[in-house]
C-alpha positions in Angstrom: 0.0 0.0 0.0 1.0 3.7 -0.3 3.9 4.3 2.1 5.3 0.8 2.3 9.0 0.3 1.7 9.8 -2.5 -0.7 13.1 -4.2 -1.4 13.5 -5.9 -4.7 16.2 -8.5 -5.6 16.9 -10.4 -8.8 15.0 -7.9 -11.1 16.1 -6.3 -14.4 15.8 -2.9 -15.9 14.1 -2.2 -19.1 13.6 1.2 -20.9 10.0 2.1 -21.9 9.5 5.4 -23.8 12.6 7.1 -22.3 11.9 5.8 -18.8 13.5 3.0 -16.9 11.3 0.2 -15.5 12.1 -2.5 -12.9 10.7 -5.9 -14.2 10.4 -9.0 -11.9 10.1 -12.6 -12.9 9.7 -15.8 -11.1 13.3 -15.7 -9.8 12.9 -12.3 -8.3 12.3 -11.6 -4.6 10.1 -8.8 -3.2 10.1 -7.9 0.5 7.6 -5.5 2.0 8.8 -3.3 4.9 12.0 -5.3 5.4 13.5 -4.7 8.9 16.3 -2.2 9.2 15.6 -0.6 5.8 14.7 3.1 5.2 14.1 5.2 2.3 14.3 9.0 1.9 11.5 10.0 -0.5 12.4 12.9 -2.8 9.4 15.0 -3.4 8.6 15.5 -7.0 5.9 18.0 -7.8 3.6 18.0 -10.8 3.5 21.2 -12.7 0.2 22.5 -14.1 0.6 23.6 -17.6 -1.8 25.0 -20.4 -1.7 22.6 -23.4 -0.2 25.3 -25.7 3.0 25.3 -23.5 3.5 21.5 -23.3 6.7 20.2 -24.7 8.0 16.7 -25.4 10.5 17.0 -22.5 7.7 17.4 -19.9 7.7 14.2 -17.8 5.5 15.3 -14.8 2.8 17.7 -15.7 -0.8 18.3 -15.1 -3.5 19.5 -17.5 -7.1 20.7 -17.0 -9.2 20.4 -20.1 -12.6 19.5 -21.6 -13.0 16.3 -23.5 -14.0 17.2 -27.1 -13.5 13.9 -29.0 -13.5 10.3 -28.1 -12.2 7.3 -30.0 -13.1 3.7 -29.7 -11.3 1.7 -27.0 -8.6 -0.7 -28.4 -7.9 -4.1 -26.8 -4.8 -6.3 -27.2 -3.5 -9.5 -25.9 -0.9 -9.6 -23.2 1.0 -12.2 -21.2 -0.9 -12.9 -17.9 2.5 -13.2 -16.0 4.4 -10.1 -17.1 1.8 -8.0 -19.1 4.0 -7.9 -22.1 2.4 -7.9 -25.5 1.7 -11.4 -26.7 2.0 -12.1 -30.4 -0.1 -14.5 -32.4 1.9 -17.3 -33.8 0.4 -20.3 -35.6 -2.9 -20.3 -33.8 -1.5 -19.5 -30.3 -0.1 -16.5 -28.4 3.6 -16.3 -27.5 5.2 -14.0 -24.9 8.8 -13.2 -25.5 9.7 -14.2 -22.0 7.2 -16.9 -21.1 6.8 -18.6 -24.5 3.3 -19.9 -25.3 0.6 -18.4 -23.0 -3.2 -18.2 -22.7 -3.4 -14.5 -23.1 -5.0 -11.8 -20.9 -6.3 -8.5 -22.3 -5.2 -5.0 -21.8 -6.7 -1.9 -23.3 -6.2 1.8 -24.2 -8.4 4.8 -24.8 -7.6 7.9 -26.9 -9.3 11.2 -26.3 -8.9 14.8 -27.6 -9.0 17.4 -24.9 -9.1 21.2 -25.2 -8.2 23.8 -22.5 -9.0 26.9 -24.6 -5.2 27.4 -25.6 -4.9 24.3 -27.7 -6.0 20.6 -28.0 -4.0 17.6 -27.6 -4.5 13.7 -28.1 -4.5 12.1 -24.7 -3.8 8.5 -24.1 -5.3 6.4 -21.2 -3.8 2.9 -20.8 -5.4 0.2 -18.5 -5.4 1.6 -15.0 -6.0 5.3 -15.9 -8.6 4.2 -18.5 -10.5 2.4 -15.7 -10.3 5.6 -13.5 -11.6 7.7 -16.3 -14.6 5.4 -17.1 -15.1 4.6 -13.4 -15.3 0.9 -14.5 -13.7 -2.2 -13.3 -11.5 -4.4 -15.6 -14.4 -6.8 -16.1 -16.7 -4.0 -17.0 -14.2 -2.5 -19.5 -13.8 -5.9 -21.2 -17.5 -6.0 -22.0 -16.8 -3.2 -24.6 -14.5 -5.6 -26.4 -17.3 -8.0 -27.1 -20.0 -5.4 -27.5 -18.4 -2.2 -28.9 -21.8 -0.6 -29.7 -22.3 -0.3 -25.9 -19.5 2.2 -25.6 -21.5 4.8 -27.5 -23.5 5.6 -24.2 -20.1 6.1 -22.5 -19.1 8.5 -25.2 -22.2 10.5 -24.7 -21.6 10.5 -20.9 -17.9 11.7 -21.3 -18.1 14.4 -24.0 -17.9 17.9 -22.7 -16.7 16.8 -19.2 -13.7 18.8 -17.7 -11.0 16.4 -16.4 -7.7 17.0 -14.6 -5.0 14.6 -15.8 -1.4 14.1 -14.7 1.2 12.3 -16.8 3.9 13.0 -19.4 4.3 14.2 -22.9 5.7 12.0 -25.7 6.4 12.6 -29.3 4.4 10.5 -31.9 7.0 10.1 -34.6 4.6 8.6 -37.0 2.2 11.6 -37.0 5.0 14.1 -36.0 3.0 15.4 -33.0 3.2 15.4 -29.3 0.7 13.5 -27.2 -0.1 13.4 -23.4 0.0 10.1 -21.7 -2.1 10.1 -18.5 -1.2 8.1 -15.4 -3.7 9.7 -13.1 -7.1 11.4 -13.8 -9.8 13.1 -11.8 -13.2 13.4 -13.5 -14.5 15.8 -10.8 -11.8 18.5 -10.2 -12.7 20.5 -7.1 -13.9 24.0 -8.3 -12.6 25.6 -5.0 -9.1 24.2 -5.5 -9.1 25.6 -9.1 -10.2 29.1 -7.9 -7.4 29.1 -5.3 -4.9 28.0 -8.0 -6.0 30.8 -10.3 -5.8 33.4 -7.4 -2.2 32.2 -6.5 -1.2 32.5 -10.2 -2.5 36.1 -10.4 -0.7 37.0 -7.2 2.5 35.5 -8.5 2.1 37.5 -11.8 1.4 40.6 -9.9 4.4 40.2 -7.7 6.7 39.6 -10.7 
């Protein structure tokens, strides 16, 4: 849970979109709150930015914007052990690490959001997609077999204001930047936003 100290042994590092990830396998060890171990946490704040000021170097930013377009969710097969993409080969699915597997499914949803300064395509992978839709994994997977039922969710989401935290990445194929959300709030507190605006005005006046 949040605040626990974990000690990991026998893992390996893999780069994913410019970020390092720790991957565990069946030989790895994970200890929760090991005796005698302490961790000093470095605070990393998330900066609020308008969409027009986002750059591909932004790795911890927050945006507040309105949903203006919603695309169909996409589903893909993954390894149930390591969640890596499983590829179809000769009637079965193969994980690069665990060989032939009975695949699980992951999913992604793309939106276009607009904050009045610009719009940006925003990507919600599995966990953040569940938070955005307020759905469990089982509920989201129902859209895979019945995609028409997602139309109701589109209607419910369009025009909503959301607050999303994440990072910016460059889509080389389309030569554009996109926002990858890892946290999302579908009901940002108006009082908090008013306080934020007041503080920004005061800072501007002070400078």
